[in-house]
C-alpha positions as CSV (number, residue, x, y, z in Angstrom):
1,X,121.1,97.2,95.6
2,X,121.4,95.4,99.1
3,X,118.0,95.9,100.9
4,X,118.4,96.3,104.8
5,X,115.7,94.8,106.9
6,X,116.6,96.7,109.9
7,X,119.1,99.2,111.6
8,X,119.4,99.1,115.6
9,X,121.3,101.5,117.6
10,X,122.5,99.8,120.5
11,X,123.0,101.8,123.8
12,X,124.9,100.3,126.9
13,X,123.7,101.4,130.1
14,X,125.6,104.0,132.0
15,X,128.4,103.2,134.6
16,X,127.3,101.8,137.9
17,X,129.3,101.0,141.2
18,X,130.0,97.3,139.9
19,X,131.3,98.7,136.8
20,X,133.7,100.6,139.0
21,X,134.7,97.6,140.9
22,X,134.7,95.3,138.3
23,X,132.3,93.2,140.0
24,X,130.1,90.5,138.6
25,X,126.3,90.5,139.4
26,X,123.0,89.4,137.6
27,X,120.6,91.6,139.8
28,X,118.5,93.6,137.9
29,X,117.3,95.8,140.6
30,X,120.8,96.9,141.9
31,X,122.9,99.0,141.2
32,X,121.6,101.9,139.7
33,X,123.3,104.5,138.0
34,X,126.3,106.6,139.2
35,X,126.4,110.2,138.9
36,X,128.8,109.6,136.5
37,X,126.8,107.2,134.7
38,X,123.9,109.8,134.4
39,X,126.5,112.0,132.9
40,X,127.6,109.7,130.5
41,X,123.9,109.0,129.4
42,X,123.3,112.9,129.0
43,X,126.2,112.8,126.6
44,X,124.6,110.3,124.6
45,X,121.3,111.9,124.3
46,X,123.3,115.2,123.2
47,X,124.8,113.0,120.4
48,X,121.6,111.5,119.5
49,X,119.8,115.2,119.3
50,X,123.0,116.7,117.0
51,X,123.4,113.6,114.9
52,X,119.7,113.4,114.2
53,X,119.4,109.6,114.9
54,X,116.2,108.2,114.0
55,X,114.0,105.9,115.9
56,X,110.7,103.9,115.1
57,X,110.7,102.1,118.3
58,X,112.8,102.2,121.4
59,X,113.3,98.9,123.5
60,X,115.3,98.1,126.8
61,X,116.5,95.4,129.1
62,X,114.6,95.1,132.0
63,X,117.1,96.1,134.7
64,X,117.0,99.6,136.8
65,X,120.2,100.6,135.2
66,X,118.8,100.2,131.8
67,X,115.6,101.8,132.5
68,X,117.3,104.8,134.1
69,X,119.1,105.0,130.8
70,X,116.4,104.7,128.2
71,X,113.9,107.3,130.2
72,X,116.1,110.3,128.8
73,X,116.7,108.5,125.6
74,X,112.7,108.2,125.0
75,X,112.2,111.7,126.1
76,X,114.4,113.0,123.1
77,X,111.8,110.9,120.4
78,X,109.1,111.6,122.6
79,X,108.1,107.9,122.0
80,X,107.3,105.1,124.7
81,X,109.7,102.2,125.4
82,X,109.0,98.6,125.6
83,X,110.7,96.2,127.9
84,X,112.2,93.0,126.7
85,X,112.0,90.6,129.8
86,X,114.0,88.0,127.8
87,X,117.0,90.4,127.2
88,X,118.1,90.0,130.7
89,X,121.8,89.8,131.8
90,X,123.6,86.6,131.8
91,X,122.8,84.7,135.0
92,X,126.3,84.0,136.9
93,X,125.3,81.8,139.6
94,X,128.3,81.2,142.0
95,X,130.2,84.0,140.8
96,X,127.7,86.5,141.6
97,X,129.3,89.4,143.6
98,X,132.9,88.4,142.6
99,X,135.3,90.7,141.2
100,X,137.2,90.1,137.9
101,X,140.3,90.6,139.9
102,X,139.8,88.2,142.5
103,X,138.6,85.4,139.8
104,X,141.6,86.1,137.9
105,X,143.8,84.9,140.7
106,X,141.5,82.0,141.5
107,X,141.5,80.9,137.7
108,X,144.8,82.1,136.9
109,X,145.3,79.2,134.4
110,X,142.1,79.8,132.6
111,X,141.7,83.5,132.6
112,X,140.7,85.5,130.5
113,X,138.7,82.8,129.0
114,X,136.7,82.8,132.5
115,X,133.5,83.6,130.1
116,X,133.8,79.8,129.4
117,X,133.8,78.2,132.8
118,X,131.2,76.0,133.7
119,X,130.1,77.2,137.1
120,X,127.3,76.1,139.4
121,X,124.2,78.2,138.5
122,X,125.7,79.9,135.8
123,X,124.4,80.3,132.3
124,X,126.8,78.8,129.7
125,X,128.1,81.2,127.3
126,X,126.6,79.1,124.3
127,X,123.0,79.3,125.9
128,X,123.5,83.0,126.6
129,X,124.5,84.1,123.2
130,X,121.7,81.8,121.7
131,X,119.1,83.6,124.0
132,X,120.7,86.9,123.1
133,X,121.0,86.5,119.5
134,X,117.3,84.7,118.9
135,X,115.7,87.6,120.8
136,X,117.7,90.2,118.3
137,X,116.6,88.1,115.4
138,X,112.9,88.1,116.5
139,X,113.0,92.0,117.0
140,X,114.6,92.2,113.4
141,X,111.8,90.2,111.9
142,X,108.9,92.1,113.9
143,X,110.3,95.4,112.9
144,X,111.1,95.3,109.1
145,X,112.2,98.5,107.4
146,X,112.3,100.1,110.7
147,X,115.1,101.9,112.8
148,X,115.4,100.7,116.5
149,X,117.0,102.0,119.6
150,X,117.8,99.0,122.2
151,X,119.3,99.7,125.5
152,X,120.9,97.0,127.2
153,X,124.1,95.9,128.9
154,X,127.7,96.0,127.5
155,X,127.8,92.3,127.4
156,X,124.8,91.8,125.5
157,X,126.0,94.2,122.9
158,X,129.3,92.3,122.8
159,X,127.3,89.0,122.0
160,X,125.4,90.8,119.3
161,X,128.7,92.2,117.8
162,X,130.4,88.9,117.9
163,X,127.4,87.1,116.3
164,X,127.2,89.8,113.5
165,X,131.1,89.6,112.6
166,X,131.1,85.9,113.2
167,X,133.6,85.8,116.1
168,X,134.0,82.8,117.9
169,X,132.5,82.3,121.6
170,X,135.9,82.0,122.9
171,X,137.1,85.4,121.4
172,X,134.1,87.6,122.0
173,X,135.6,88.7,125.2
174,X,138.3,90.6,123.2
175,X,135.2,93.1,122.0
176,X,135.4,96.1,124.4
177,X,131.9,97.5,124.9
178,X,131.9,100.4,127.4
179,X,129.1,101.7,129.6
180,X,127.7,104.7,127.9
181,X,128.8,103.8,124.6
182,X,126.8,103.4,121.1
183,X,127.2,100.7,118.8
184,X,125.2,100.6,115.6
185,X,124.3,97.4,113.0
186,X,122.4,97.3,109.8
187,X,120.8,93.7,109.6
188,X,120.3,92.1,106.2
189,X,118.5,89.0,105.1
190,X,121.3,86.4,106.2
191,X,124.1,89.0,107.6
192,X,124.7,91.8,109.4
193,X,127.0,94.8,108.8
194,X,128.7,96.5,111.8
195,X,128.3,100.5,111.2
196,X,130.4,101.7,114.4
197,X,131.0,100.0,118.0
198,X,131.8,101.4,121.4
199,X,131.5,104.8,120.4
200,X,131.5,107.2,123.6
201,X,130.3,110.8,122.9
202,X,132.7,113.3,124.2
């Protein structure tokens, strides 16, 4: 029988104004969740209650929007949460504040593989993926036989799913992970199994 090491339910933070505008930002303090983003997380919490999702520990990325998302989740389980400082959003350098719409025009020949652009001050996609998946591997090793909840950014969940399924860097943008969605992965010794992805409770 296959012995699972760890199961993680990833929750993408709720919608922000940057989500609405399609704007790139690596700010940890702004923007907060919109009213709709708060409603999304209320539905996530209701789903967690109804489905009886189990949790031994709860973790979160450090941004305000992630903290606002994890707080009501932690109340359901009557647990504290731990902030993973190294699970921060990808640094985007000179792309900060720009919209995907404007970049699609500026880099028309390279879009939508814009994630691979070498831009001043921007963390490379390879370095970003390595950092994210090293952090998740460490989390799994430290929580063997546990069920975890991790609240983080859609982009980070995208990276984790791509790594779990062996999807190459240049194709991982094709994985749609929306704000306020849930993704669950079981981790085994040398591989991982995607249980579901980008599920949005109605």
